[in-house]
ZAZA-137817 format. One line per 5 residues: their letters; for each residue x, y, z of C-alpha. Coordinates in Angstrom, 2 decimals, padded with zeros to 5 digits. Example, Ala and Ser with C-alpha at 12.3 -4.5 7.8 and 13.67 -1.06 7.14 Angstrom:
AS = 012.30 -004.50 007.80; 013.67 -001.06 007.14
***
This chain:
MATAP = 016.75 037.83 -006.29; 016.96 034.43 -005.03; 017.79 031.57 -007.47; 016.22 028.23 -007.67; 018.44 025.35 -006.38
ALPDR = 020.25 023.52 -008.98; 018.73 019.83 -009.71; 020.83 016.92 -009.98; 021.99 015.87 -013.36; 019.64 013.35 -015.40
RTRTL = 022.00 010.41 -014.54; 022.17 011.13 -010.92; 018.45 011.88 -010.74; 017.75 008.27 -012.64; 019.89 006.63 -009.86
ILFAL = 018.34 008.37 -006.99; 014.88 007.37 -008.36; 016.11 003.79 -008.75; 017.15 003.91 -005.16; 013.83 005.02 -003.85
AMGGF = 012.14 002.56 -005.96; 014.33 -000.20 -004.69; 012.91 000.65 -001.28; 009.41 000.58 -002.62; 010.03 -002.97 -004.10
AIGTS = 011.52 -004.15 -000.63; 008.27 -002.71 001.11; 005.78 -004.18 -001.56; 007.52 -007.72 -001.41; 007.40 -007.64 002.40
EFAMM = 003.78 -006.36 002.57; 002.19 -008.89 000.28; 004.51 -011.97 000.72; 002.39 -013.17 003.61; -000.55 -013.89 001.48
GLMPN = 001.40 -016.25 -000.81; 003.23 -017.73 002.04; 000.14 -018.56 004.04; 000.22 -022.31 003.70; 003.93 -022.47 004.79
LTRGF = 003.30 -020.09 007.82; 000.33 -022.27 008.82; 002.75 -025.41 008.91; 005.68 -023.39 010.31; 003.88 -021.93 013.37
GVDEP = 001.16 -024.61 013.75; -001.77 -022.25 013.40; -004.79 -021.99 011.00; -005.12 -019.46 008.17; -007.12 -016.84 010.05
AVGHL = -004.24 -016.58 012.57; -001.90 -015.88 009.53; -004.53 -013.33 008.58; -003.82 -011.61 012.00; -000.08 -011.44 010.94
ISSYA = -001.10 -009.60 007.78; -003.37 -007.14 010.07; -000.34 -006.69 012.51; 001.82 -005.33 009.75; -001.09 -003.18 008.65
IGVVV = -001.70 -001.81 011.97; 002.17 -001.02 012.15; 001.65 001.16 008.95; -001.28 002.93 010.36; 000.30 003.73 013.53
GAPLL = 003.71 004.56 012.06; 002.91 006.67 008.99; 001.57 009.75 010.86; 003.45 009.07 014.08; 006.98 008.85 012.10
AILGA = 006.10 011.60 009.75; 005.50 013.85 012.64; 008.42 012.96 014.80; 010.89 013.22 011.76; 009.51 016.41 010.33
RLPRR = 012.38 018.43 011.54; 015.01 016.03 010.21; 016.46 016.38 006.68; 014.65 014.35 004.41; 017.96 012.32 003.40
RLLLA = 018.80 011.28 006.98; 015.07 010.44 007.46; 014.99 008.28 004.52; 018.17 006.34 005.71; 016.64 006.06 009.16
LMGFY = 013.31 004.63 008.09; 014.80 002.06 005.77; 017.41 000.96 008.32; 014.43 000.55 010.58; 012.73 -001.54 007.87
ALGNL = 015.74 -003.85 007.43; 015.72 -004.55 011.30; 011.95 -005.19 011.38; 012.13 -007.65 008.59; 015.38 -009.40 009.94
ASALA = 013.28 -009.96 013.18; 010.54 -011.46 011.13; 012.86 -013.79 009.52; 014.32 -014.99 012.94; 010.86 -015.08 014.88
PNYAT = 010.85 -018.29 016.89; 007.12 -018.46 017.30; 003.85 -016.96 016.43; 003.75 -014.48 019.15; 007.03 -012.92 018.43
MLVAR = 006.17 -012.96 014.70; 003.06 -010.96 015.37; 005.27 -008.40 017.22; 007.93 -008.45 014.56; 005.26 -007.71 011.77
FVAGL = 003.93 -004.92 013.73; 007.52 -003.21 014.02; 008.30 -003.93 010.34; 005.07 -002.09 009.39; 006.12 001.10 011.35
PHGAY = 008.18 002.98 008.68; 006.31 001.87 005.45; 004.01 004.96 005.19; 006.58 007.48 006.23; 008.92 006.08 003.80
FGVAM = 006.75 006.59 000.75; 005.49 009.93 001.97; 009.09 011.40 002.30; 010.32 009.43 -000.81; 007.70 010.96 -003.14
LVAAS = 008.43 014.41 -001.90; 012.31 013.76 -002.49; 011.37 012.38 -006.04; 009.37 015.61 -006.84; 012.12 017.92 -005.28
ISPPA = 014.98 016.61 -007.57; 012.87 016.74 -010.62; 012.09 019.59 -013.02; 008.42 020.84 -012.57; 007.27 019.29 -015.86
QRGAA = 008.50 015.79 -014.78; 007.48 015.67 -011.07; 004.43 013.55 -011.62; 006.57 010.96 -013.79; 009.11 010.98 -010.88
VSRVL = 006.71 010.00 -008.37; 005.28 007.23 -010.51; 008.68 005.71 -010.81; 008.94 005.57 -007.16; 005.68 003.79 -006.92
LGLSI = 006.80 001.52 -009.81; 008.80 -000.34 -007.18; 005.57 -001.28 -005.39; 003.84 -002.40 -008.58; 006.92 -004.50 -009.62
AILVG = 007.16 -006.08 -006.27; 003.26 -007.32 -006.75; 004.09 -008.52 -010.37; 007.59 -010.02 -009.85; 008.75 -009.73 -006.17
NPLAT = 005.79 -011.51 -004.53; 005.77 -014.42 -006.94; 009.46 -014.79 -006.26; 009.04 -014.55 -002.54; 006.45 -017.30 -002.77
WLGQQ = 008.49 -019.59 -004.56; 011.57 -019.04 -002.45; 009.41 -019.67 000.71; 008.17 -023.03 -001.10; 011.73 -024.27 -002.18
LSWRW = 013.68 -023.17 000.93; 011.78 -021.64 003.83; 009.56 -018.64 004.30; 012.21 -016.90 006.69; 014.43 -016.55 003.46
TFALV = 011.80 -014.24 002.06; 011.98 -011.76 005.00; 015.73 -012.14 005.11; 015.84 -011.20 001.31; 013.67 -008.04 002.15
SVLSV = 016.05 -007.07 004.85; 019.03 -007.35 002.52; 017.11 -005.38 -000.13; 016.51 -002.52 002.48; 020.14 -002.43 003.62
LTVML = 020.93 -002.00 -000.25; 018.28 000.75 -000.47; 020.25 002.55 002.50; 023.51 002.37 000.82; 022.17 003.49 -002.65
VARFL = 020.29 006.62 -001.12; 023.58 007.53 000.88; 025.55 007.18 -002.24; 023.41 009.08 -004.56; 021.17 011.55 -002.71
APDPA = 023.28 014.48 -001.72; 022.34 016.72 001.34; 020.09 019.60 000.27; 020.96 022.83 002.20; 018.15 024.59 000.60
EPAQT = 015.42 022.26 001.79; 012.62 024.10 003.44; 012.28 023.54 007.13; 009.31 021.44 008.11; 006.92 022.62 010.85
PMREL = 004.84 019.79 012.44; 002.32 021.91 013.85; 001.54 023.82 010.51; 001.05 020.31 008.90; -001.28 019.06 011.85
RAFNT = -003.52 022.22 011.43; -003.78 021.85 007.67; -004.21 018.22 008.07; -007.29 018.52 010.33; -009.96 019.21 007.56
SQVWY = -013.25 017.16 006.95; -012.36 016.45 003.30; -009.03 015.20 004.19; -010.50 012.65 006.69; -013.21 011.59 003.99
ALLIG = -010.55 010.68 001.55; -008.78 008.54 004.01; -011.96 007.01 005.22; -012.97 006.05 001.72; -009.54 004.34 001.32
AVGFA = -009.67 002.57 004.74; -013.17 001.03 004.20; -013.63 000.93 000.41; -010.31 -000.66 -000.35; -010.70 -003.20 002.28
GMFCV = -012.51 -005.78 -000.17; -009.44 -006.22 -002.31; -007.33 -007.21 000.86; -010.14 -009.46 002.01; -010.12 -011.62 -001.03
FSYLA = -006.33 -011.22 -001.76; -005.18 -012.26 001.75; -007.06 -015.68 001.61; -006.31 -016.32 -002.25; -003.83 -019.24 -001.49
PTLIN = -006.11 -021.30 000.65; -008.99 -020.39 -001.79; -006.91 -021.87 -004.50; -005.95 -025.01 -002.82; -009.43 -025.81 -001.03
VTRVA = -012.01 -024.35 -003.46; -010.36 -024.24 -006.98; -008.33 -027.44 -006.02; -005.08 -026.72 -007.60; -001.42 -027.43 -006.51
ESWIP = 000.53 -024.91 -004.26; 002.70 -024.26 -007.48; -000.28 -022.23 -008.87; 000.02 -019.67 -006.11; 003.03 -017.80 -007.66
VALAA = 001.14 -017.71 -010.92; -001.99 -016.19 -009.34; 000.11 -013.55 -007.43; 001.49 -012.63 -010.61; -001.97 -012.32 -012.38
FGVGA = -002.71 -009.89 -009.40; 000.17 -007.99 -010.13; -000.81 -007.73 -013.69; -004.12 -006.27 -012.52; -002.31 -003.91 -010.19
ILGNI = -000.38 -002.40 -012.81; -003.37 -002.00 -015.13; -005.46 -000.56 -012.37; -002.53 001.96 -011.67; -002.71 003.03 -015.22
AGGWL = -006.52 003.11 -015.40; -006.66 005.25 -011.96; -004.25 007.84 -013.46; -006.25 008.12 -016.52; -009.58 008.39 -014.67
VDRLQ = -008.43 011.12 -012.20; -007.15 013.24 -015.08; -010.73 013.31 -016.53; -012.97 012.99 -013.57; -010.99 013.95 -010.61
FRAVP = -012.80 012.84 -007.41; -015.69 011.72 -009.41; -013.52 008.81 -010.44; -014.07 007.17 -006.91; -017.59 005.88 -007.58
VILGW = -016.67 004.54 -010.87; -013.89 002.52 -009.34; -015.84 001.46 -006.34; -018.95 000.44 -008.52; -016.40 -001.69 -010.47
SLLVL = -015.11 -003.14 -007.36; -018.52 -004.26 -006.15; -019.15 -005.80 -009.25; -015.74 -007.81 -009.36; -016.24 -008.89 -005.62
LLFPL = -019.57 -010.14 -006.05; -018.63 -012.42 -009.08; -015.37 -013.48 -007.66; -017.00 -016.41 -005.61; -018.56 -017.76 -008.73
ATAAP = -015.12 -017.65 -010.48; -013.22 -019.79 -007.86; -014.41 -023.05 -009.26; -012.04 -023.55 -011.96; -008.48 -022.29 -012.82
WSILP = -009.83 -020.70 -016.20; -012.25 -018.53 -014.42; -010.22 -017.55 -011.22; -007.17 -016.18 -012.97; -009.08 -013.40 -014.95
AIVAV = -010.98 -012.85 -011.51; -007.77 -012.36 -009.80; -006.60 -009.83 -012.43; -009.91 -008.02 -012.18; -009.58 -007.84 -008.33
GTMGA = -005.96 -006.46 -008.89; -007.43 -003.41 -010.88; -009.15 -002.27 -007.79; -005.79 -000.59 -007.05; -007.10 002.21 -009.53
LAPVL = -008.29 003.68 -006.31; -004.76 004.80 -004.92; -003.70 007.23 -007.32; -007.25 008.96 -007.12; -007.13 009.44 -003.56
QTRLM = -003.56 010.34 -003.52; -004.39 013.18 -005.75; -007.58 014.12 -003.98; -005.41 014.37 -000.73; -002.99 016.68 -002.70
DVAGE = -005.90 018.95 -003.66; -007.29 019.26 -000.33; -004.39 018.97 002.27; -002.81 022.41 001.88; 000.37 022.60 003.65
AQTLA = 000.04 019.02 005.02; 001.50 017.54 002.06; 004.07 015.21 003.88; 001.58 013.94 006.59; -001.16 013.45 003.86
AASNH = 001.02 011.60 001.72; 002.30 009.27 004.54; -001.46 008.95 006.06; -002.66 007.83 002.47; -000.69 004.65 002.92
AAFNT = -001.96 004.52 006.57; -005.51 004.42 005.12; -004.80 001.73 002.66; -003.25 -000.47 005.49; -006.21 000.15 007.46
ANALG = -007.99 -001.51 004.74; -005.26 -004.14 004.85; -005.93 -004.96 008.44; -009.81 -004.65 008.05; -010.14 -006.76 005.07
PWLGG = -008.31 -009.99 006.48; -010.06 -009.56 009.88; -013.49 -009.31 008.37; -012.68 -012.21 005.94; -011.31 -014.32 009.00
IAISA = -014.55 -013.77 010.84; -016.67 -014.94 007.76; -014.37 -018.09 007.40; -014.45 -018.96 011.12; -018.10 -018.56 011.14
GLGWT = -018.25 -021.49 008.65; -019.21 -019.41 005.58; -016.58 -020.76 003.45; -013.47 -019.39 001.58; -015.42 -017.78 -001.09
STGYV = -017.43 -015.68 001.40; -014.54 -013.23 001.17; -015.91 -011.76 -002.02; -019.29 -011.08 -000.64; -017.66 -009.35 002.57
GAATA = -015.40 -007.38 000.25; -018.48 -006.23 -001.63; -020.06 -004.96 001.35; -016.97 -002.89 002.23; -016.99 -001.43 -001.36
AAGLL = -020.79 -000.59 -000.97; -019.66 001.23 002.39; -017.08 003.15 000.65; -019.62 004.45 -001.84; -021.79 005.52 000.95
IYAWA = -018.68 007.49 002.41; -018.08 008.99 -001.09; -021.74 010.38 -001.29; -021.36 011.61 002.25; -018.14 013.55 001.25
RRAER = -019.70 014.95 -001.78; -022.70 016.08 000.09; -020.62 018.03 002.68; -018.53 019.60 -000.19; -021.67 020.87 -002.03
RRQPD = -023.11 022.09 001.49; -019.86 024.00 002.12; -019.52 025.63 -001.46; -022.43 028.10 -001.13; -021.27 029.13 002.41
ARSTC = -017.75 029.80 000.90; -019.29 032.01 -002.01; -021.42 033.92 000.73; -018.33 035.09 002.50; -016.64 036.45 -000.73
***
């Protein structure tokens, strides 16, 4: 009779989860730092704000391309080796960003830096679950994602302050150092697992190709774009509309981080009670928040609570992650990585749509209305997914 593989002791497990969360902190800092550093980058490269928005989109497109591609290409590698390779790759991408001599080079560097993002989180969450007792796997996964939440609350205001005091280049250099530190910690504390199940890329691809998987990813890609549309142009909105000093930007980013943590908690609470039906609740809330955001930009006392509210839209992430776990079958790795690809499609789509509206002369506050339109589109996709699911259920019963 086969025995279950021995799990690491509690201390070792804590150190492994800390190492994985460190990688999440590095990734979250790099991903969102561009929003707070937008004024610094416009001056540094001599471009306008929508052009910096394209740098945000370039990173997001890298995530979209890299998440499924690297998850498939690395499927046969042991998870430990794959994690080390992905974070080493991330360190190089951010070092290239720190050293970029011009805008065109920076555009390429941000794309390259985004490639390992989704695959890292997908593999890290599987590792976190595999080293934990069955009753603690959900908590272990949440601790890995906590690194991302702390990056939004602490890392990005710190990165913005560092960019303002020294140079935006130091922010990406710091991320590169954190990535190397993650590689060292993972190599030190995560032992090779000889009992690790062999991965089969073709089996994952077959299981992944189901309509409900694609509906969930499409809801994330479109419905979540509104949050990024507003957040990407938050710094120039504060300066040009609210008319506060640049020193307010780290405070605003911290407010967004508070909202993100609250949204993550609320999303977990909602999905435990409503499952997939939590999606219209969150998207309906998002629609309301985004419609009210332009009205709140007139004064600091109103925009800060509005920024917290925009951050709570992150409640959609755990809901869709759980949905993918329910419908992805044997494609767990690919689905986990692709969920981050979907959200980074939103991260590319939101700044792009917001940049179009701003360039058309509609003003900085137009990002709220553009974002509301994407939330409404996400609601339509949800309705389409539920209709398809209901139509399929009678067919499934008739074959029993």
